[in-house]
CHARMM-style PDB file with segment names, atoms N, HN, CA, C and O in Angstrom:
ATOM      1  N   MET     1      71.295 101.428  66.235  1.00  0.00      PROA
ATOM      2  CA  MET     1      71.669 102.488  67.166  1.00  0.00      PROA
ATOM      3  C   MET     1      71.934 103.773  66.387  1.00  0.00      PROA
ATOM      4  O   MET     1      72.498 103.762  65.293  1.00  0.00      PROA
ATOM      5  N   ASN     2      71.513 104.858  66.982  1.00  0.00      PROA
ATOM      6  HN  ASN     2      71.055 104.866  67.871  1.00  0.00      PROA
ATOM      7  CA  ASN     2      71.776 106.126  66.329  1.00  0.00      PROA
ATOM      8  C   ASN     2      73.098 106.703  66.838  1.00  0.00      PROA
ATOM      9  O   ASN     2      73.735 106.124  67.719  1.00  0.00      PROA
ATOM     10  N   THR     3      73.492 107.801  66.303  1.00  0.00      PROA
ATOM     11  HN  THR     3      72.975 108.271  65.588  1.00  0.00      PROA
ATOM     12  CA  THR     3      74.783 108.415  66.609  1.00  0.00      PROA
ATOM     13  C   THR     3      74.874 108.833  68.074  1.00  0.00      PROA
ATOM     14  O   THR     3      75.928 108.681  68.691  1.00  0.00      PROA
ATOM     15  N   ALA     4      73.821 109.342  68.621  1.00  0.00      PROA
ATOM     16  HN  ALA     4      72.964 109.465  68.120  1.00  0.00      PROA
ATOM     17  CA  ALA     4      73.830 109.789  70.014  1.00  0.00      PROA
ATOM     18  C   ALA     4      74.045 108.612  70.958  1.00  0.00      PROA
ATOM     19  O   ALA     4      74.777 108.726  71.941  1.00  0.00      PROA
ATOM     20  N   ASP     5      73.415 107.494  70.664  1.00  0.00      PROA
ATOM     21  HN  ASP     5      72.820 107.401  69.866  1.00  0.00      PROA
ATOM     22  CA  ASP     5      73.590 106.298  71.486  1.00  0.00      PROA
ATOM     23  C   ASP     5      75.023 105.772  71.390  1.00  0.00      PROA
ATOM     24  O   ASP     5      75.609 105.363  72.393  1.00  0.00      PROA
ATOM     25  N   LEU     6      75.580 105.785  70.181  1.00  0.00      PROA
ATOM     26  HN  LEU     6      75.104 106.117  69.367  1.00  0.00      PROA
ATOM     27  CA  LEU     6      76.963 105.338  69.992  1.00  0.00      PROA
ATOM     28  C   LEU     6      77.940 106.216  70.783  1.00  0.00      PROA
ATOM     29  O   LEU     6      78.843 105.710  71.449  1.00  0.00      PROA
ATOM     30  N   LEU     7      77.750 107.521  70.701  1.00  0.00      PROA
ATOM     31  HN  LEU     7      77.017 107.933  70.159  1.00  0.00      PROA
ATOM     32  CA  LEU     7      78.632 108.440  71.426  1.00  0.00      PROA
ATOM     33  C   LEU     7      78.502 108.253  72.933  1.00  0.00      PROA
ATOM     34  O   LEU     7      79.493 108.310  73.660  1.00  0.00      PROA
ATOM     35  N   SER     8      77.295 108.033  73.389  1.00  0.00      PROA
ATOM     36  HN  SER     8      76.489 107.987  72.799  1.00  0.00      PROA
ATOM     37  CA  SER     8      77.072 107.804  74.819  1.00  0.00      PROA
ATOM     38  C   SER     8      77.745 106.513  75.261  1.00  0.00      PROA
ATOM     39  O   SER     8      78.350 106.462  76.332  1.00  0.00      PROA
ATOM     40  N   SER     9      77.645 105.487  74.455  1.00  0.00      PROA
ATOM     41  HN  SER     9      77.154 105.528  73.585  1.00  0.00      PROA
ATOM     42  CA  SER     9      78.271 104.208  74.772  1.00  0.00      PROA
ATOM     43  C   SER     9      79.792 104.334  74.794  1.00  0.00      PROA
ATOM     44  O   SER     9      80.453 103.803  75.686  1.00  0.00      PROA
ATOM     45  N   ILE    10      80.339 105.038  73.810  1.00  0.00      PROA
ATOM     46  HN  ILE    10      79.802 105.469  73.085  1.00  0.00      PROA
ATOM     47  CA  ILE    10      81.798 105.248  73.756  1.00  0.00      PROA
ATOM     48  C   ILE    10      82.268 106.049  74.959  1.00  0.00      PROA
ATOM     49  O   ILE    10      83.306 105.736  75.541  1.00  0.00      PROA
ATOM     50  N   ASP    11      81.522 107.074  75.337  1.00  0.00      PROA
ATOM     51  HN  ASP    11      80.678 107.329  74.864  1.00  0.00      PROA
ATOM     52  CA  ASP    11      81.896 107.885  76.498  1.00  0.00      PROA
ATOM     53  C   ASP    11      81.892 107.063  77.785  1.00  0.00      PROA
ATOM     54  O   ASP    11      82.773 107.230  78.629  1.00  0.00      PROA
ATOM     55  N   SER    12      80.913 106.181  77.939  1.00  0.00      PROA
ATOM     56  HN  SER    12      80.198 106.046  77.253  1.00  0.00      PROA
ATOM     57  CA  SER    12      80.869 105.362  79.149  1.00  0.00      PROA
ATOM     58  C   SER    12      82.036 104.380  79.164  1.00  0.00      PROA
ATOM     59  O   SER    12      82.608 104.121  80.223  1.00  0.00      PROA
ATOM     60  N   GLU    13      82.404 103.820  77.987  1.00  0.00      PROA
ATOM     61  HN  GLU    13      81.939 104.030  77.127  1.00  0.00      PROA
ATOM     62  CA  GLU    13      83.549 102.912  77.911  1.00  0.00      PROA
ATOM     63  C   GLU    13      84.857 103.643  78.224  1.00  0.00      PROA
ATOM     64  O   GLU    13      85.720 103.106  78.919  1.00  0.00      PROA
ATOM     65  N   ILE    14      85.000 104.851  77.718  1.00  0.00      PROA
ATOM     66  HN  ILE    14      84.299 105.287  77.154  1.00  0.00      PROA
ATOM     67  CA  ILE    14      86.204 105.649  77.996  1.00  0.00      PROA
ATOM     68  C   ILE    14      86.313 105.927  79.490  1.00  0.00      PROA
ATOM     69  O   ILE    14      87.397 105.831  80.065  1.00  0.00      PROA
ATOM     70  N   SER    15      85.206 106.266  80.107  1.00  0.00      PROA
ATOM     71  HN  SER    15      84.326 106.343  79.639  1.00  0.00      PROA
ATOM     72  CA  SER    15      85.205 106.529  81.549  1.00  0.00      PROA
ATOM     73  C   SER    15      85.616 105.284  82.325  1.00  0.00      PROA
ATOM     74  O   SER    15      86.385 105.367  83.282  1.00  0.00      PROA
ATOM     75  N   LEU    16      85.101 104.133  81.909  1.00  0.00      PROA
ATOM     76  HN  LEU    16      84.476 104.066  81.131  1.00  0.00      PROA
ATOM     77  CA  LEU    16      85.450 102.880  82.565  1.00  0.00      PROA
ATOM     78  C   LEU    16      86.941 102.588  82.410  1.00  0.00      PROA
ATOM     79  O   LEU    16      87.601 102.209  83.378  1.00  0.00      PROA
ATOM     80  N   PHE    17      87.477 102.761  81.196  1.00  0.00      PROA
ATOM     81  HN  PHE    17      86.941 103.069  80.410  1.00  0.00      PROA
ATOM     82  CA  PHE    17      88.907 102.527  80.964  1.00  0.00      PROA
ATOM     83  C   PHE    17      89.774 103.489  81.779  1.00  0.00      PROA
ATOM     84  O   PHE    17      90.839 103.097  82.256  1.00  0.00      PROA
ATOM     85  N   GLN    18      89.345 104.718  81.943  1.00  0.00      PROA
ATOM     86  HN  GLN    18      88.480 105.036  81.556  1.00  0.00      PROA
ATOM     87  CA  GLN    18      90.113 105.682  82.740  1.00  0.00      PROA
ATOM     88  C   GLN    18      90.139 105.257  84.205  1.00  0.00      PROA
ATOM     89  O   GLN    18      91.166 105.394  84.870  1.00  0.00      PROA
ATOM     90  N   GLN    19      89.032 104.750  84.707  1.00  0.00      PROA
ATOM     91  HN  GLN    19      88.198 104.640  84.167  1.00  0.00      PROA
ATOM     92  CA  GLN    19      88.994 104.280  86.086  1.00  0.00      PROA
ATOM     93  C   GLN    19      89.895 103.070  86.271  1.00  0.00      PROA
ATOM     94  O   GLN    19      90.609 102.977  87.269  1.00  0.00      PROA
ATOM     95  N   VAL    20      89.872 102.140  85.317  1.00  0.00      PROA
ATOM     96  HN  VAL    20      89.292 102.216  84.506  1.00  0.00      PROA
ATOM     97  CA  VAL    20      90.720 100.952  85.396  1.00  0.00      PROA
ATOM     98  C   VAL    20      92.186 101.360  85.345  1.00  0.00      PROA
ATOM     99  O   VAL    20      93.001 100.832  86.101  1.00  0.00      PROA
ATOM    100  N   ARG    21      92.531 102.300  84.456  1.00  0.00      PROA
ATOM    101  HN  ARG    21      91.868 102.728  83.842  1.00  0.00      PROA
ATOM    102  CA  ARG    21      93.911 102.763  84.350  1.00  0.00      PROA
ATOM    103  C   ARG    21      94.374 103.413  85.646  1.00  0.00      PROA
ATOM    104  O   ARG    21      95.506 103.198  86.078  1.00  0.00      PROA
ATOM    105  N   ALA    22      93.514 104.202  86.263  1.00  0.00      PROA
ATOM    106  HN  ALA    22      92.595 104.377  85.911  1.00  0.00      PROA
ATOM    107  CA  ALA    22      93.869 104.860  87.515  1.00  0.00      PROA
ATOM    108  C   ALA    22      94.126 103.825  88.609  1.00  0.00      PROA
ATOM    109  O   ALA    22      95.053 103.977  89.405  1.00  0.00      PROA
ATOM    110  N   LEU    23      93.314 102.783  88.647  1.00  0.00      PROA
ATOM    111  HN  LEU    23      92.562 102.660  88.000  1.00  0.00      PROA
ATOM    112  CA  LEU    23      93.516 101.736  89.652  1.00  0.00      PROA
ATOM    113  C   LEU    23      94.813 100.982  89.414  1.00  0.00      PROA
ATOM    114  O   LEU    23      95.548 100.696  90.359  1.00  0.00      PROA
ATOM    115  N   LEU    24      95.102 100.656  88.155  1.00  0.00      PROA
ATOM    116  HN  LEU    24      94.505 100.888  87.387  1.00  0.00      PROA
ATOM    117  CA  LEU    24      96.320  99.920  87.838  1.00  0.00      PROA
ATOM    118  C   LEU    24      97.571 100.760  88.063  1.00  0.00      PROA
ATOM    119  O   LEU    24      98.620 100.231  88.431  1.00  0.00      PROA
ATOM    120  N   ALA    25      97.463 102.058  87.844  1.00  0.00      PROA
ATOM    121  HN  ALA    25      96.611 102.488  87.546  1.00  0.00      PROA
ATOM    122  CA  ALA    25      98.608 102.951  88.026  1.00  0.00      PROA
ATOM    123  C   ALA    25      98.812 103.310  89.492  1.00  0.00      PROA
ATOM    124  O   ALA    25      99.818 103.922  89.849  1.00  0.00      PROA
ATOM    125  N   GLY    26      97.869 102.935  90.335  1.00  0.00      PROA
ATOM    126  HN  GLY    26      97.051 102.437  90.045  1.00  0.00      PROA
ATOM    127  CA  GLY    26      97.992 103.226  91.762  1.00  0.00      PROA
ATOM    128  C   GLY    26      97.593 104.637  92.120  1.00  0.00      PROA
ATOM    129  O   GLY    26      97.924 105.124  93.201  1.00  0.00      PROA
ATOM    130  N   GLU    27      96.901 105.283  91.246  1.00  0.00      PROA
ATOM    131  HN  GLU    27      96.632 104.888  90.368  1.00  0.00      PROA
ATOM    132  CA  GLU    27      96.461 106.645  91.521  1.00  0.00      PROA
ATOM    133  C   GLU    27      95.285 106.623  92.495  1.00  0.00      PROA
ATOM    134  O   GLU    27      94.534 105.650  92.562  1.00  0.00      PROA
ATOM    135  N   VAL    28      95.142 107.691  93.232  1.00  0.00      PROA
ATOM    136  HN  VAL    28      95.751 108.482  93.178  1.00  0.00      PROA
ATOM    137  CA  VAL    28      94.050 107.803  94.197  1.00  0.00      PROA
ATOM    138  C   VAL    28      92.749 108.025  93.431  1.00  0.00      PROA
ATOM    139  O   VAL    28      92.681 108.895  92.563  1.00  0.00      PROA
ATOM    140  N   PRO    29      91.738 107.258  93.742  1.00  0.00      PROA
ATOM    141  CA  PRO    29      90.456 107.480  93.066  1.00  0.00      PROA
ATOM    142  C   PRO    29      89.884 108.849  93.402  1.00  0.00      PROA
ATOM    143  O   PRO    29      90.365 109.526  94.311  1.00  0.00      PROA
ATOM    144  N   SER    30      88.868 109.245  92.673  1.00  0.00      PROA
ATOM    145  HN  SER    30      88.478 108.694  91.935  1.00  0.00      PROA
ATOM    146  CA  SER    30      88.304 110.576  92.851  1.00  0.00      PROA
ATOM    147  C   SER    30      87.671 110.770  94.222  1.00  0.00      PROA
ATOM    148  O   SER    30      87.478 111.907  94.653  1.00  0.00      PROA
ATOM    149  N   VAL    31      87.346 109.684  94.913  1.00  0.00      PROA
ATOM    150  HN  VAL    31      87.503 108.760  94.562  1.00  0.00      PROA
ATOM    151  CA  VAL    31      86.787 109.788  96.257  1.00  0.00      PROA
ATOM    152  C   VAL    31      87.942 110.034  97.223  1.00  0.00      PROA
ATOM    153  O   VAL    31      88.863 109.224  97.316  1.00  0.00      PROA
ATOM    154  N   ARG    32      87.891 111.126  97.924  1.00  0.00      PROA
ATOM    155  HN  ARG    32      87.142 111.784  97.849  1.00  0.00      PROA
ATOM    156  CA  ARG    32      88.972 111.482  98.836  1.00  0.00      PROA
ATOM    157  C   ARG    32      88.733 110.860 100.196  1.00  0.00      PROA
ATOM    158  O   ARG    32      87.608 110.803 100.691  1.00  0.00      PROA
ATOM    159  N   ARG    33      89.815 110.399 100.781  1.00  0.00      PROA
ATOM    160  HN  ARG    33      90.730 110.445 100.379  1.00  0.00      PROA
ATOM    161  CA  ARG    33      89.732 109.845 102.125  1.00  0.00      PROA
ATOM    162  C   ARG    33      89.991 110.946 103.135  1.00  0.00      PROA
ATOM    163  O   ARG    33      90.798 111.847 102.905  1.00  0.00      PROA
ATOM    164  N   VAL    34      89.302 110.860 104.239  1.00  0.00      PROA
ATOM    165  HN  VAL    34      88.647 110.128 104.425  1.00  0.00      PROA
ATOM    166  CA  VAL    34      89.492 111.854 105.296  1.00  0.00      PROA
ATOM    167  C   VAL    34      90.676 111.415 106.132  1.00  0.00      PROA
ATOM    168  O   VAL    34      90.699 110.303 106.660  1.00  0.00      PROA
ATOM    169  N   ALA    35      91.652 112.290 106.251  1.00  0.00      PROA
ATOM    170  HN  ALA    35      91.633 113.193 105.822  1.00  0.00      PROA
ATOM    171  CA  ALA    35      92.854 111.967 107.012  1.00  0.00      PROA
ATOM    172  C   ALA    35      92.550 112.037 108.502  1.00  0.00      PROA
ATOM    173  O   ALA    35      91.852 112.936 108.971  1.00  0.00      PROA
ATOM    174  N   LYS    36      93.091 111.066 109.235  1.00  0.00      PROA
ATOM    175  HN  LYS    36      93.658 110.335 108.854  1.00  0.00      PROA
ATOM    176  CA  LYS    36      92.913 111.068 110.676  1.00  0.00      PROA
ATOM    177  C   LYS    36      93.886 112.072 111.283  1.00  0.00      PROA
ATOM    178  O   LYS    36      95.002 112.228 110.788  1.00  0.00      PROA
ATOM    179  N   PRO    37      93.480 112.745 112.336  1.00  0.00      PROA
ATOM    180  CA  PRO    37      94.415 113.676 112.969  1.00  0.00      PROA
ATOM    181  C   PRO    37      95.593 112.921 113.566  1.00  0.00      PROA
ATOM    182  O   PRO    37      95.445 111.793 114.037  1.00  0.00      PROA
ATOM    183  N   ALA    38      96.742 113.538 113.542  1.00  0.00      PROA
ATOM    184  HN  ALA    38      96.862 114.454 113.159  1.00  0.00      PROA
ATOM    185  CA  ALA    38      97.949 112.897 114.063  1.00  0.00      PROA
ATOM    186  C   ALA    38      97.818 112.686 115.562  1.00  0.00      PROA
ATOM    187  O   ALA    38      97.289 113.530 116.285  1.00  0.00      PROA
ATOM    188  N   LYS    39      98.315 111.534 116.014  1.00  0.00      PROA
ATOM    189  HN  LYS    39      98.745 110.848 115.427  1.00  0.00      PROA
ATOM    190  CA  LYS    39      98.264 111.243 117.437  1.00  0.00      PROA
ATOM    191  C   LYS    39      99.313 112.075 118.161  1.00  0.00      PROA
ATOM    192  O   LYS    39     100.417 112.283 117.659  1.00  0.00      PROA
ATOM    193  N   LYS    40      98.952 112.540 119.336  1.00  0.00      PROA
ATOM    194  HN  LYS    40      98.055 112.370 119.744  1.00  0.00      PROA
ATOM    195  CA  LYS    40      99.902 113.309 120.132  1.00  0.00      PROA
ATOM    196  C   LYS    40     100.816 112.340 120.867  1.00  0.00      PROA
ATOM    197  O   LYS    40     100.364 111.364 121.465  1.00  0.00      PROA
ATOM    198  N   HSD    41     102.091 112.626 120.810  1.00  0.00      PROA
ATOM    199  HN  HSD    41     102.458 113.419 120.325  1.00  0.00      PROA
ATOM    200  CA  HSD    41     103.068 111.788 121.493  1.00  0.00      PROA
ATOM    201  C   HSD    41     103.381 112.418 122.846  1.00  0.00      PROA
ATOM    202  O   HSD    41     103.708 113.601 122.940  1.00  0.00      PROA
ATOM    203  N   HSD    42     103.275 111.608 123.876  1.00  0.00      PROA
ATOM    204  HN  HSD    42     103.010 110.647 123.799  1.00  0.00      PROA
ATOM    205  CA  HSD    42     103.571 112.083 125.209  1.00  0.00      PROA
ATOM    206  C   HSD    42     104.976 111.618 125.568  1.00  0.00      PROA
ATOM    207  O   HSD    42     105.297 110.437 125.441  1.00  0.00      PROA
ATOM    208  N   THR    43     105.797 112.535 126.010  1.00  0.00      PROA
ATOM    209  HN  THR    43     105.536 113.495 126.113  1.00  0.00      PROA
ATOM    210  CA  THR    43     107.147 112.169 126.392  1.00  0.00      PROA
ATOM    211  C   THR    43     107.241 112.133 127.910  1.00  0.00      PROA
ATOM    212  O   THR    43     106.611 112.926 128.610  1.00  0.00      PROA
ATOM    213  N   LEU    44     108.034 111.203 128.395  1.00  0.00      PROA
ATOM    214  HN  LEU    44     108.545 110.559 127.827  1.00  0.00      PROA
ATOM    215  CA  LEU    44     108.232 111.069 129.831  1.00  0.00      PROA
ATOM    216  C   LEU    44     109.450 111.871 130.248  1.00  0.00      PROA
ATOM    217  O   LEU    44     110.421 111.996 129.503  1.00  0.00      PROA
ATOM    218  N   SER    45     109.378 112.405 131.441  1.00  0.00      PROA
ATOM    219  HN  SER    45     108.589 112.304 132.047  1.00  0.00      PROA
ATOM    220  CA  SER    45     110.538 113.093 131.969  1.00  0.00      PROA
ATOM    221  C   SER    45     111.570 112.058 132.408  1.00  0.00      PROA
ATOM    222  O   SER    45     111.256 110.876 132.546  1.00  0.00      PROA
ATOM    223  N   ALA    46     112.789 112.506 132.623  1.00  0.00      PROA
ATOM    224  HN  ALA    46     113.044 113.466 132.512  1.00  0.00      PROA
ATOM    225  CA  ALA    46     113.853 111.604 133.058  1.00  0.00      PROA
ATOM    226  C   ALA    46     113.512 110.985 134.413  1.00  0.00      PROA
ATOM    227  O   ALA    46     113.805 109.814 134.653  1.00  0.00      PROA
ATOM    228  N   GLU    47     112.894 111.769 135.296  1.00  0.00      PROA
ATOM    229  HN  GLU    47     112.656 112.721 135.100  1.00  0.00      PROA
ATOM    230  CA  GLU    47     112.519 111.258 136.617  1.00  0.00      PROA
ATOM    231  C   GLU    47     111.464 110.158 136.497  1.00  0.00      PROA
ATOM    232  O   GLU    47     111.528 109.151 137.202  1.00  0.00      PROA
ATOM    233  N   ALA    48     110.499 110.353 135.606  1.00  0.00      PROA
ATOM    234  HN  ALA    48     110.447 111.171 135.033  1.00  0.00      PROA
ATOM    235  CA  ALA    48     109.447 109.352 135.422  1.00  0.00      PROA
ATOM    236  C   ALA    48     110.026 108.062 134.859  1.00  0.00      PROA
ATOM    237  O   ALA    48     109.663 106.970 135.296  1.00  0.00      PROA
ATOM    238  N   ARG    49     110.933 108.188 133.883  1.00  0.00      PROA
ATOM    239  HN  ARG    49     111.228 109.074 133.528  1.00  0.00      PROA
ATOM    240  CA  ARG    49     111.569 106.988 133.325  1.00  0.00      PROA
ATOM    241  C   ARG    49     112.357 106.242 134.393  1.00  0.00      PROA
ATOM    242  O   ARG    49     112.341 105.012 134.426  1.00  0.00      PROA
ATOM    243  N   GLU    50     113.042 106.968 135.259  1.00  0.00      PROA
ATOM    244  HN  GLU    50     113.055 107.967 135.232  1.00  0.00      PROA
ATOM    245  CA  GLU    50     113.828 106.329 136.323  1.00  0.00      PROA
ATOM    246  C   GLU    50     112.924 105.624 137.328  1.00  0.00      PROA
ATOM    247  O   GLU    50     113.260 104.539 137.803  1.00  0.00      PROA
ATOM    248  N   ARG    51     111.768 106.232 137.663  1.00  0.00      PROA
ATOM    249  HN  ARG    51     111.495 107.113 137.277  1.00  0.00      PROA
ATOM    250  CA  ARG    51     110.828 105.588 138.582  1.00  0.00      PROA
ATOM    251  C   ARG    51     110.293 104.293 137.976  1.00  0.00      PROA
ATOM    252  O   ARG    51     110.185 103.279 138.667  1.00  0.00      PROA
ATOM    253  N   ILE    52     109.961 104.326 136.691  1.00  0.00      PROA
ATOM    254  HN  ILE    52     110.049 105.149 136.130  1.00  0.00      PROA
ATOM    255  CA  ILE    52     109.461 103.134 136.026  1.00  0.00      PROA
ATOM    256  C   ILE    52     110.540 102.060 135.990  1.00  0.00      PROA
ATOM    257  O   ILE    52     110.257 100.890 136.248  1.00  0.00      PROA
ATOM    258  N   ALA    53     111.777 102.445 135.672  1.00  0.00      PROA
ATOM    259  HN  ALA    53     112.008 103.395 135.462  1.00  0.00      PROA
ATOM    260  CA  ALA    53     112.874 101.485 135.627  1.00  0.00      PROA
ATOM    261  C   ALA    53     113.127 100.878 137.001  1.00  0.00      PROA
ATOM    262  O   ALA    53     113.376  99.678 137.115  1.00  0.00      PROA
ATOM    263  N   ALA    54     113.064 101.705 138.051  1.00  0.00      PROA
ATOM    264  HN  ALA    54     112.861 102.680 137.959  1.00  0.00      PROA
ATOM    265  CA  ALA    54     113.295 101.198 139.407  1.00  0.00      PROA
ATOM    266  C   ALA    54     112.198 100.204 139.799  1.00  0.00      PROA
ATOM    267  O   ALA    54     112.472  99.180 140.425  1.00  0.00      PROA
ATOM    268  N   ALA    55     110.971 100.512 139.430  1.00  0.00      PROA
ATOM    269  HN  ALA    55     110.748 101.344 138.922  1.00  0.00      PROA
ATOM    270  CA  ALA    55     109.862  99.607 139.744  1.00  0.00      PROA
ATOM    271  C   ALA    55     110.028  98.282 139.003  1.00  0.00      PROA
ATOM    272  O   ALA    55     109.745  97.222 139.560  1.00  0.00      PROA
ATOM    273  N   GLN    56     110.482  98.335 137.762  1.00  0.00      PROA
ATOM    274  HN  GLN    56     110.712  99.196 137.309  1.00  0.00      PROA
ATOM    275  CA  GLN    56     110.693  97.105 136.998  1.00  0.00      PROA
ATOM    276  C   GLN    56     111.837  96.295 137.591  1.00  0.00      PROA
ATOM    277  O   GLN    56     111.734  95.072 137.686  1.00  0.00      PROA
ATOM    278  N   ARG    57     112.917  96.944 137.990  1.00  0.00      PROA
ATOM    279  HN  ARG    57     113.000  97.938 137.912  1.00  0.00      PROA
ATOM    280  CA  ARG    57     114.023  96.219 138.627  1.00  0.00      PROA
ATOM    281  C   ARG    57     113.553  95.549 139.902  1.00  0.00      PROA
ATOM    282  O   ARG    57     113.985  94.440 140.217  1.00  0.00      PROA
ATOM    283  N   LYS    58     112.661  96.219 140.647  1.00  0.00      PROA
ATOM    284  HN  LYS    58     112.310  97.120 140.391  1.00  0.00      PROA
ATOM    285  CA  LYS    58     112.120  95.644 141.876  1.00  0.00      PROA
ATOM    286  C   LYS    58     111.292  94.395 141.558  1.00  0.00      PROA
ATOM    287  O   LYS    58     111.377  93.395 142.271  1.00  0.00      PROA
ATOM    288  N   ARG    59     110.487  94.452 140.482  1.00  0.00      PROA
ATOM    289  HN  ARG    59     110.418  95.264 139.902  1.00  0.00      PROA
ATOM    290  CA  ARG    59     109.695  93.286 140.085  1.00  0.00      PROA
ATOM    291  C   ARG    59     110.598  92.132 139.661  1.00  0.00      PROA
ATOM    292  O   ARG    59     110.332  90.980 140.003  1.00  0.00      PROA
ATOM    293  N   TRP    60     111.665  92.433 138.917  1.00  0.00      PROA
ATOM    294  HN  TRP    60     111.881  93.369 138.640  1.00  0.00      PROA
ATOM    295  CA  TRP    60     112.588  91.382 138.487  1.00  0.00      PROA
ATOM    296  C   TRP    60     113.274  90.735 139.696  1.00  0.00      PROA
ATOM    297  O   TRP    60     113.451  89.518 139.746  1.00  0.00      PROA
ATOM    298  N   ALA    61     113.653  91.567 140.661  1.00  0.00      PROA
ATOM    299  HN  ALA    61     113.509  92.555 140.620  1.00  0.00      PROA
ATOM    300  CA  ALA    61     114.304  91.032 141.852  1.00  0.00      PROA
ATOM    301  C   ALA    61     113.355  90.106 142.614  1.00  0.00      PROA
ATOM    302  O   ALA    61     113.770  89.063 143.120  1.00  0.00      PROA
ATOM    303  N   ALA    62     112.086  90.491 142.691  1.00  0.00      PROA
ATOM    304  HN  ALA    62     111.749  91.337 142.279  1.00  0.00      PROA
ATOM    305  CA  ALA    62     111.104  89.650 143.377  1.00  0.00      PROA
ATOM    306  C   ALA    62     110.922  88.325 142.638  1.00  0.00      PROA
ATOM    307  O   ALA    62     110.775  87.283 143.277  1.00  0.00      PROA
ATOM    308  N   GLN    63     110.929  88.347 141.316  1.00  0.00      PROA
ATOM    309  HN  GLN    63     111.049  89.193 140.797  1.00  0.00      PROA
ATOM    310  CA  GLN    63     110.793  87.116 140.540  1.00  0.00      PROA
ATOM    311  C   GLN    63     112.008  86.202 140.756  1.00  0.00      PROA
ATOM    312  O   GLN    63     111.863  84.988 140.900  1.00  0.00      PROA
ATOM    313  N   LYS    64     113.197  86.798 140.775  1.00  0.00      PROA
ATOM    314  HN  LYS    64     113.314  87.784 140.657  1.00  0.00      PROA
ATOM    315  CA  LYS    64     114.408  85.997 141.000  1.00  0.00      PROA
ATOM    316  C   LYS    64     114.408  85.384 142.382  1.00  0.00      PROA
ATOM    317  O   LYS    64     114.834  84.244 142.565  1.00  0.00      PROA
ATOM    318  N   LYS    65     113.925  86.149 143.362  1.00  0.00      PROA
ATOM    319  HN  LYS    65     113.579  87.076 143.213  1.00  0.00      PROA
ATOM    320  CA  LYS    65     113.887  85.668 144.746  1.00  0.00      PROA
ATOM    321  C   LYS    65     112.946  84.474 144.855  1.00  0.00      PROA
ATOM    322  O   LYS    65     113.293  83.486 145.502  1.00  0.00      PROA
ATOM    323  N   THR    66     111.778  84.535 144.249  1.00  0.00      PROA
ATOM    324  HN  THR    66     111.495  85.338 143.724  1.00  0.00      PROA
ATOM    325  CA  THR    66     110.836  83.403 144.333  1.00  0.00      PROA
ATOM    326  C   THR    66     111.338  82.220 143.515  1.00  0.00      PROA
ATOM    327  O   THR    66     111.061  81.071 143.859  1.00  0.00      PROA
ATOM    328  N   ALA    67     112.081  82.486 142.426  1.00  0.00      PROA
ATOM    329  HN  ALA    67     112.306  83.420 142.146  1.00  0.00      PROA
ATOM    330  CA  ALA    67     112.631  81.389 141.636  1.00  0.00      PROA
ATOM    331  C   ALA    67     113.705  80.644 142.414  1.00  0.00      PROA
ATOM    332  O   ALA    67     113.801  79.420 142.317  1.00  0.00      PROA
ATOM    333  N   LYS    68     114.515  81.363 143.185  1.00  0.00      PROA
ATOM    334  HN  LYS    68     114.438  82.357 143.264  1.00  0.00      PROA
ATOM    335  CA  LYS    68     115.580  80.725 143.994  1.00  0.00      PROA
ATOM    336  C   LYS    68     114.966  79.892 145.127  1.00  0.00      PROA
ATOM    337  O   LYS    68     115.478  78.826 145.468  1.00  0.00      PROA
ATOM    338  N   LYS    69     113.868  80.388 145.704  1.00  0.00      PROA
ATOM    339  HN  LYS    69     113.453  81.254 145.427  1.00  0.00      PROA
ATOM    340  CA  LYS    69     113.220  79.666 146.807  1.00  0.00      PROA
ATOM    341  C   LYS    69     112.621  78.345 146.301  1.00  0.00      PROA
ATOM    342  O   LYS    69     112.701  77.323 146.984  1.00  0.00      PROA
ATOM    343  N   SER    70     112.023  78.372 145.105  1.00  0.00      PROA
ATOM    344  HN  SER    70     111.958  79.201 144.551  1.00  0.00      PROA
ATOM    345  CA  SER    70     111.373  77.172 144.609  1.00  0.00      PROA
ATOM    346  C   SER    70     112.387  76.164 144.049  1.00  0.00      PROA
ATOM    347  O   SER    70     112.069  74.983 143.907  1.00  0.00      PROA
ATOM    348  N   ALA    71     113.567  76.611 143.742  1.00  0.00      PROA
ATOM    349  HN  ALA    71     113.825  77.570 143.858  1.00  0.00      PROA
ATOM    350  CA  ALA    71     114.572  75.693 143.159  1.00  0.00      PROA
ATOM    351  C   ALA    71     115.339  74.927 144.199  1.00  0.00      PROA
ATOM    352  OT1 ALA    71     116.209  74.125 143.860  1.00  0.00      PROA
TER     353      ALA     71
END
């Protein structure tokens, strides 16, 4: 092997070791990930929460009523 081949081989080994070190250290690889846009959070009004709660209480009452009838 001539000097140019040796230097090329050493450079490729150094590059490989740098990649391995980055992976072991937990560093982000050179390929960047595309960040997903943040999800929009929808908030319910107090009236909407109360309507949902009332509907759920109505469902629970219906379940209790059918459970008492079957028992």
